[in-house]
C-alpha positions in Angstrom: 7.7 -10.1 19.8 9.3 -7.1 17.1 6.2 -4.5 15.9 7.2 -2.3 12.7 7.0 1.7 14.5 5.5 3.5 11.0 4.9 7.4 11.0 3.9 10.2 8.7 5.4 12.6 11.7 8.9 11.4 10.3 10.4 11.1 6.9 9.4 8.0 5.6 11.7 5.3 4.8 13.7 5.5 1.5 14.6 2.1 0.8 13.7 -1.9 2.1 13.9 -0.6 5.9 11.5 0.7 9.0 11.3 3.8 10.5 12.3 1.7 14.0 11.6 -1.8 15.3 10.0 -2.0 18.9 11.3 -5.3 20.5 9.3 -7.1 23.4 7.4 -3.7 23.6 10.3 -1.7 25.5 13.2 -1.9 23.3 13.3 0.6 20.1 15.6 0.0 17.4 15.5 3.3 15.1 16.7 3.8 11.6 19.0 6.7 11.4 17.1 10.0 10.9 18.0 12.8 8.5 17.3 16.4 8.3 14.3 15.9 6.1 10.8 17.7 6.7 8.3 15.0 6.3 5.8 17.4 5.0 7.9 18.4 2.2 10.3 15.3 1.3 13.2 18.1 1.5 15.9 18.8 3.9 15.2 21.8 6.1 18.1 23.8 5.1 21.9 23.4 3.9 22.6 24.2 7.6 24.1 21.5 10.1 22.5 23.0 12.9 19.0 23.1 11.6 19.0 19.9 10.0 20.0 18.9 13.9 17.3 20.5 15.0 14.9 18.6 12.5 16.5 15.2 13.1 15.6 15.1 17.1 12.1 16.5 15.4 11.7 13.2 13.5 13.2 11.0 16.7 10.9 12.3 18.7 7.7 11.7 16.3 9.1 7.8 16.1 9.8 7.7 19.8 6.1 9.2 20.2 4.3 6.6 17.6 5.9 4.0 19.8 5.4 5.3 23.0 8.5 6.1 24.2 10.2 9.6 25.1 13.9 11.2 24.8 14.5 10.0 28.2 14.3 6.7 26.9 17.2 7.2 24.7 20.0 5.2 25.8 22.7 5.1 23.0 22.8 7.4 20.0 25.1 7.0 16.7 25.7 10.5 15.1 26.7 10.7 11.1 28.4 13.9 9.7 29.5 14.3 6.3 32.0 17.0 7.2 33.8 16.2 11.3 34.0 19.9 10.6 30.1 20.3 11.4 30.8 18.3 14.9 30.4 21.3 17.4 27.7 23.0 15.6 25.9 19.4 15.5 26.8 18.9 19.4 25.5 22.2 20.4 22.1 20.8 18.5 22.2 17.4 20.6 23.4 19.0 23.8 20.0 21.0 24.0 17.9 17.6 23.5 18.1 15.8 26.6 17.0 17.2 29.9 19.4 15.2 32.7 22.2 12.3 31.8 23.2 12.1 28.7 22.9 8.8 26.1 26.3 6.5 25.5 27.4 8.0 22.0 29.3 7.7 18.7 29.9 10.4 16.4 31.8 9.5 13.1 32.5 11.1 9.7 31.1 9.8 6.7 32.1 10.0 3.2 28.9 10.9 2.0 25.2 10.3 3.6 21.7 9.7 1.9 20.4 12.4 -0.3 23.7 14.2 0.6 22.6 15.1 4.1 24.9 16.7 6.7 23.6 14.4 9.8 22.5 12.0 10.5 21.5 10.3 13.8 20.4 6.7 14.7 18.7 5.3 18.0 18.6 2.7 20.7 15.8 3.9 23.6 14.7 0.9 26.3 11.3 1.7 27.9 11.7 1.5 32.1 
């Protein structure tokens, strides 16, 4: 069984997709999150570190709505508009986790939605 997860504490979907889908009440597939402030609909800044920090605030809001926490994340995929921003993104990324890190892919793409600098999607499983 699947349940669509939706919260106003993360940016609304900007297309025909859900913020996240919870499957069998324990596996969460979250759509990619940008560094957008849900209150304003704008990027928090033009700095990749600040956008990455906002991405994780958005991820936490989605996890919370689904009854999950950061420790439940098992896989992330990070998309960067410029691989030159990898170190800055990675520094913020590293600070978001305690203990074991999830599996991760990180790739540079030509363009992100709304010309964002970083987008991160997650998969989480409730123990």
